[in-house]
N, C-alpha and C positions, 0 to 999 in steps of 0.2 A: 504494500499500500504506499502510494506517494502522496505526501501532503503538500499542496501548492502554497502560494503566497497571497492568495486572494485578490481583490480588485487592484488594478493598476493605480498607483498614486506616486507622488514624489517620493523618492527614496526606496521604493519597492516595486519594481516594474518587470518588464518583459525579459530582462537577463535572467531572472530566477525562473520564469516560466520555461525559458530555453533549457535550463539544467533539468527540470522536472520532465520536459518531453524527451530529452536524451536518455534520462534514466528509464523511461518506459521503453524506449526503442532498445536500449541495452538489455533490459530484462527479456524482451521479446526475442532478442538474439539468442538467449539462453534457453528459451522455451518456457519462460516463467510467466504465469498469468499476473496481470497488473491491475490494480485498483487505483484510479486517480481520484483524489478528493480535493476539489478546489471549488471556487465560486466566482469565476470571472468569465463572462460570456465572450470577451474580446480576444482570447488567447488560444494558442494551439492545443494546450494541454487539455482543454475542454471539448476539443473536437470529437466527434463520435468514434473515429477510427484511430485515435492516439493510444488508448488503453482498451483493455477488455471490459472494464467496468468503471462507470463515471458516477461519482456522487457529487451533486452540485448542492452544497451546503455551507453554512457559515463556519468559519474556522475558529471554533472555540471548543474547549474541552468537552462540554456536554454533548455537542452534536458529533464530535469526532469519536467520543467513547461509545455512543450508540452504534456507530458503523463498525467500530473495532469489535464490539460484543457480537454483532450480527455476522460479519465476514470471517472473524478470527484469522487474520493474515498470518502467514509465516514470518514476516518482517514488516517493519515501518520505516520508511525514510522521511526523516523531518529536517534534512540538512540542505535541501535544494529550493526551498521556498522563502528564503530570507529569514528575518528574525521571528515573523509570526508563528510558523509551525515549531521553530526551535524552542520557544517558550513552553510548548506542550510536552517536551521530552520527559521532564521529572514526573509529571502526573501520569503519563502514559506508562512509564516504568513501574510506578507504584501500583498501578492496576494490573500489572503482569504482562502488559504488551511488550513485545520485543522490538527494540530500536536496533536496526542493523547498522553497521558502521560505528562511527564515534559514539560513545555511550553518553547517557545523561549525566553521569557523574563528571565525565571529562568536560561536557559542555558547560555544566555548572561551574567547574573550576576556571574555565576560560572567561565566563561571564561575571563571576564574583570577583571584584576588585581586590579584596584582601587575600583571598585564597590565590589568586593569580599573581599578586605582587610577591607573595611568599614563595611561589614556584619559580618566578623569574630570578629571585635573589638567590635561591638555592642553586640555580643553574649559571650563576655569575654572568648574567645577560644585563647590560645597561639598559636603563629606561628613564624618561624624565621624572624628577622628583614628583611625587603625587600623593593625594590624600583623599579621603571620603568626608563628608559632612551631612548632617541631618538637620541642622539648624543654621540660622544666619550667623550667630556669634560664633559657632564652631567653624564655619566657613571663612570668617574674617581672621580668625586665629591661625587656621591651617594655611591661608593664603599668605599670611605674613612670614610663616616659617619657610614656605617655598619660594616666595619672592615674585613680585609682578614683573611682566604680565603673566597671567595664568588662563589656561583654558578650562572652561567650566561646562558641564553638561550633565543631564539627568542619566541615571544608569538604566540599562535594559530598553534603550530606544534604538531605532534604525533611522539611517539617512541624516544623522547628526542634528536631529530634532532638538531645538532649544539649546543647541551648543553655541558657545560665544567665548571670544578672547575679552578678558577685562583687564583694565590697565591700572586700576586703583580701588580703594575700598568703597568709595561711594558707588561706583558702577557695580561692584560685587553685591552691595546691599540691594540695589535695584534688581539685579538678577535673581537673587535668592528669593525675592518676594514672588517673582514670576515662576520660578523653576518648581516650586512645590506642586502647583497644580498639574504640570507635565510629568513629574517623576512618580506620582501616586505613592508617596511616602518612602519610596526607595531613596537610597543615599545619592547625593549630588557628588560627581567625581571632579575633583580639582587636580590639574596637571600643570607643571612647569611648561611654559610656551617656549619652544625653541625657535626664536626668530630668525628668519631667512634660511631655515634648514631645508634641504632637499628632501622631499618625500619620495618613498619608494613603495610600491606594491608587489608582493610575491604571492603567486599561486602555486600550490603544491598538492601532491598526492601521497598519502603514506599507507602502508598496510601493517605497520608495527615492526617491520624489518628494513624494508627499503623505502627510500624517499625519491619521488620524481619532481623536480622543480621545473614547472611548465613555462614560467617567464618571470624575469625581474623587470618590473616596468618603472621607469624613472619619470616622475611627474614634472610637468612644465612649470605650473604654478608652485610656489613654495608652501611648506607646511602652513596650515592655518586656512587653506581653501579645502572644502570637503573633497575626499578622493572621488566621489561620484561626479563632481563639477570640474575636476582637473583634466586638462589634456595630458597624455602620457605618451611615452616613447618606449618600444619594444624592438630591439634591445635598447639598453640605456645610452645616453649620447655623450655623457661626461664622467661617468663614475669610473675610478681606477680599478684595476684587476684585483688589487688588495682588498679594496672595499667590497667588490662583488664576491670574492672568496669568503670574506667574513659573513656577509649576508646569507650565502649558500650554507656556511657551516652552522650558523645559528638557527636557520630554518630547519636543518636536518635535526639538530639537537632538540628543538621545541617540539617537533613533530613526534619524534620517538619518545621523548621523555614525558610528554604530555599524554600520549596514548591515542593520537589521532588515527582513525581508520577511514580513509576517504579524502574528501577535499578539505583543504585548509588555506585561508588567506592571512597573510602577516602584512602589517603596515610598519615601516621603518622611517626614521628620520635620519639623514646624514648631517650631523652638526659638528662643526670644528674638526672635520676629518675623522669623525668616530661614529659608529653605528648605534643607534638608540632604537630599542623596540617600542613602538607606539601601542599596538593593538593586535590581538590574535583572534580570529574568527574561525572556530572549528566547523565550517560549513562552506557551501558554495558562495562566491563572491559575484558581484556584478561584472567583474572583468573576465570571468571565465569564457564567455563567448568571444570576446576580443582575442584572448590568448589562444584559444582553440583555432580561430580562424587565421591568426597571424602565423601560427606555427604548424598548422595542418594535424594537430593532435586533438582528438575528441575527448577532452578532459572529463566532461560529465560522464560519458559512457564509460571510460576506463575506471573512474572513480566508483561507479555503480557496481561493476564487476568485482572490484576490491571489496566493497562493502558486503556483496553478497557471497563471494567466494573466498576472499581474504588474501589474494596472491597478486601483487602488482606486476610482477614480471610475466605471469600467465595472462593477465589482462592486456599487457602490451603485445604479447604474442599474438593474441586472438585478433587484434586489429592490425597486425602486421606492421608494427611501428618500430621494431628494433633496428631497422635499417637507417632510421633518422635520428637515432640515440647516440649519446656518448656517456661514459661513466668516468667520473673524476672524483677522487677521494671518497669512493662509496656512494656518491650521489649521482642519480640519473637525471639527464637533461637533454634538451634537443640539440642537435648538431648546430654549428654556427651557420646562420643564414647569410646570404649577401643582400638581403633586403631589410628595410626598416619600416615598421607599422606605427602609425600615430593614431591613438584614439582622442577623439573630440567629443565634448559633451554637447547636447543640443537642449535649448532652453524654450520655455513657453512664454517668454516675456511679451511677445507680440499679441498673443491671445489673452492676457491678463491685464485689464485696464489698471493703471496706477502702479504696475510691477516696477521694481528697481533692479537694474541688471547687475548690481554689484555683488560680488561673490564673498563667501565667508565660510565658517565652519558648519553651518547648516545647510543641507542639500537643497538645491533648486531645480537641477536638470530633470528632464523627463525622457531622456534617451541618449544614444550615442551613435557616432558614425567612425569610419576608419579610412585613413588615407594610407596607401602602401606604394612604395617605390624603392629605388636603389640607395636613396639617401635621405636624411632627415629633412632638409629644406623642402624637397619636392613632396615628401609625405605629409609635412605640416600644411603646405599650401593645399594639397588634395583635400585634407581633412576640413580646412576652412571653406572650400567650395561645397563640400558635401553638408556642412552644417549652415549653409546660406550666410557666410560671413566672408565673402570673397575678397581676396587681398587685392588692392589696387597697385598698378605698376608705376603711377605718377599722381601728382596733384598736390594739395595741401593736407597736412597732418595738423590736427588739433591735439595739443599736449596739455593735460591738466592733472598735476600730481599732488597728492596729499603731502603734508609736511614731512612725514617719515620717508616718503620716497624721493624728495627734492634732490638728494644726493646723487640720484640716477639721471638727473636731467641732462648733464652733459653727455653721458654715454648715449642716450636715447636720441637726443637732439642731434648731435653730431653725426650719428649713423644715418638719420633721415635726410639731413642736408647732403651727405656724401651720396645718397641714393637719387638725389635730385629733386626731393620734396621740399616745399615751402612750408616751414614751421609756423604755427599760429598758437598763441597762449594767452590766457587771462593773467591779471596781475601778479600773483605769487610765483606762478611757474615761469612767467616771462622774465621776472627778475632773476630767478635762478638760472634761467638759460643765458641771460645776458652776462651775469656774474661768471658763467663758466665759458663765455666767449662764442656762444652759439647765436647766430643771426635768427631772429624771430620777429613775427609781426605781432603787435599787441592788439587785443580785442577786448571790449567790455563784457563782464559778466551779465546775465540776464537782468540783474537787479541794478545795474550801474548806469544804464542809458541805452541809447540806440545810436548806430547800429551795433548789436551785440552778437554774441556767438550763436544765439538761436537763430538770428537772421541769416547768418553765414550757413548754418546747417540747412535751413529752409530753402535757401537759394541755390543749394548744390555745390557750394564753394569749398566744402570739406569732403575729402575723399576717404579719410580714416581718422578715427578718434581713439586716443589713448587716455583713459580717465580712470585714475586710481582714487580709492576713497577709504574711509573707516567709518565706524559707527557714528562718530561726532558730525561728519559732513553729509549724513544722509538726509537731513532735513533742509538744507540750504539749496544755493544755486546748483550744486553738483548733481543733486537728484533731479532737477529740472533738465539739466543738460543731458543727462542719461535718458531721461524720457523722450526728449527731442530726438536723440540718436535712434531710439527705437522707432519713434513715429515716422522718421524720414529713411528708415531703413539703410543706415550708414554702417559700414564695417566697423567693429570697435574691439578694444581689449582693455580689461580692468585691472590687470596686474603688470607689474615691471617685467616679471620674467616672460609673460606671454608676448609682451611687446618686443622684447629682444629676440624671441623665436620668430616673430612675424618679419623683423628686419632681415633675418637671415633668409627667409623664404622669398621675400620681395627681391632681394639681391639675386637670388637664383632664378626667379621667372623673368627677371628683367634681361637676364643673359641668354635665355632659351627661348626659342620661338613657341614652344607649347609643351605642356606637361604630357608625358606619354601615357596613354590609356592602355592598360594590359589587364587581363583576367587574373583574378587571385590566384588560380591554379597555375598560372605560368611562373609565379614566384616560388611556389612550394615544390613543383616537380624538378 
């Protein structure tokens, strides 16, 4: 029996349904009868021919228990539908149902902050300083010990719901008053925020003896942007061999010592040239379809066979994948490809009136696309085309940087000038550009007079917008500018790191007559 993720919503969508469907296909390959339990009419998992039996019911314990008692399945998969079915693992185990793959005990250890911190400490793995709090005063005390800024979030939520970076005590007090309603009396998690760290996602499969690392994805946006909203590159574009080897070793260590059987996702932060473990999810992640397509390895199918039969190498043999594998230091991984795949998030901002396109720890995207080619700049450019954020080759670029990003004004501004763009900026950023010796045109903010930046956007004078922000600037002119960008459908980036990636891609497409279209299979064969 496979329990799905329920209705599509921000934070939990079609990527998890992909895993559930592939689980049904894998079990069918083994001649095993499948029961799909889900309540989403818009997905493939609830198609009549995906599984042998379909239950279209709410995903709560009472309804699931009734079906389990009626069908008495040989095993239940809770790991492929995101956080929703994962929460049922403990109660299902208590009632005597068999969870196949990673057990409820292991899931609870990974989800429980105190138990997991103890596990990480025992395994000598670095993680950001962290604490839990159940009251406002306790949170204030713990945040002082850790040191601001801190990342705060309720426990047991998906998609970074109500997650925020707070920079001082007053912001934390405001947050704690809001967080109680979201956390449902569960502790609030407080983490040291590693500013400007590079975030990394790893998807792996373990059978208790062997570990297969499907992909190490380097995020383009820095830590602090939710992983579901970040663009990412597979393979990584700038991580050293030493850092990659350390990530692989720690992933193997965590998978084997935690007791994972099946899929696992780990998020790391590379900070001051060292590896910090941020989070471990003993389940399928939303990057599984991307990794599977980029490497040609059907990870959800392989993980399902591992969960049902318990042997990773046998599962790989069944899908005839040993010819595209290599083994180093006891770790199985794909052979090195000569292509680069870039995942980009797709956002619903144009369909949601009043939406603000600025990104943060709370997830906002509703889907993802992939660009693939022989190099990173071309792949990034393709990913932007696919996400309807097409990069211009020339014109004027409007740059507006929040104070903490103004140190990057010279780097970004100079690069656009070298590429032949005219740089336009409002007061603070214009001064930062001038002080850095970058030629730029001054333009009024919306509240300062006419003609202003909104007029330029409306008249089609701006080809690209770079607009970074933080929580403090979300209520002023910056938000109005971002809404104008959406209204007039102008390509944009909201982080310094994404802007830097865009300049690489623009330089590439300026030199080439066209991006080469090729079938996905051409890169994998």
